[in-house]
N, C-alpha and C positions, 0 to 999 in steps of 0.2 A: 506494501501498500505506499511506503511512504515512500520508494524508489519511486513509484509511478508519478506521485504528484509532484516529486524532483523532477524524475523525465517532463513531464507534462508545462512544469512553471520552463524549463531552460530551452524546450521548445517552443513555446508561446515567445519568450523573451525575441528568441531568433527572427521567427514570422515577423513579430512587431517592426523590428527594425529594418526587416526587407519591405513590409505593407509602406512602412514611416516613410522611407526612399525612395519607392515610387510615388506616392503619394506627393512628398514635396517634391521630384521633379514635373507632377503632370500639374501640379500648382502654378509653378515656377513659368512652367509652357506657358500656361491660360495667362498669366500676369504679364509676362513679355511678350504674349499678342496683343494686347488690351481683350481679351474676349474678357468674359463673365464665366467663373466657374460652373459646372455641366451639374443635375441631379446626378448624375453619377459620381465625379467627385466627392461632392454634398453626403451623399450614402455610402461612403466609400470610408468618408470620414469620420462618421458618427460608429462604422462599423468600429474601423479601429479605437475608438474611444468605448466602446461596447468588449473591444476582444481587451482592452489595459484591465478594465475592471475584471472581467474573467483573470488574468494572468496575475492583479492583486490574490485574488482566492482564493488560487492553485497556492500564491506565495503564503498567503496566511495559513492554508492547511499544512505547507510544510514546516512553516513557524508553529504549528499548535503542537506538530508528532513529537517538536523538542529540537528539529537541525535551524543553527542561528545562521546566519549571514555574516561572513569576514568581517564586515564594518554597517556601522549602523545608517550611513551614507544609502546601502542598498534601499532600505525601507523608505528613505525620505525621498528617494529617483522614482520610486513606486506612486507616491504619494501622490507628486508632483506632475507626473503625468496622470494619473485618475483625474484629477482636479485643472488641469493646465486645457486638455482636450476639448469639453466642453466649453470652460467659459472662453477660450481662443473662439471655438463655435460660435456662442451666442453674443461676442465683442464684432464678429466679423460682420453681423447681418446688419449694424449701424451705420452704413456710408453706403458708399459707392461700389460696382460690382468690382471693380477693379483692386479698389481697400480689400472687398474678400478675398479676393486671391491672395493676394500680398500678405493679410495673414492669417488664412491657412495654409498655403505654404510653408508660412516662416515658423508655424507651428507646429508643420511634419516636423521640418528639421530640428527645431529645438528637441522636440521630442527624441527623436532619432539618437541625439546627444545624450539624452537624458537615458534613453533605454540602454545603448553602448556601456554609459558608467554606473549602471546597475549592473549589468555584466560582469562588466569588472572587477567592481565590489563584493559582488557574490559570491 
């Protein structure tokens, strides 16, 4: 059971890094083309935010079973991603379509860094 949770948490971390890189590139492409982000981009962004929560729940399961990360910052990066992604999404809707593209693309790149730091401190 513990091994399965650790495996899912590790696999989820790497999948979220790939997801965030793809969304960061996709959003940056929209921004530089002066285009609004598509509904597919928005829904993918929300899926990434939801998967971050699921990833956090797997991490919580690993934590509860007695395995602790090497550094406390590992937990901080996870909490940051879970709170930051929906916050950026809500903030992005209050402006122009181009502003939405740059905020969501930037948020994807920022959480890419947070996910990578989380992996390195785990």
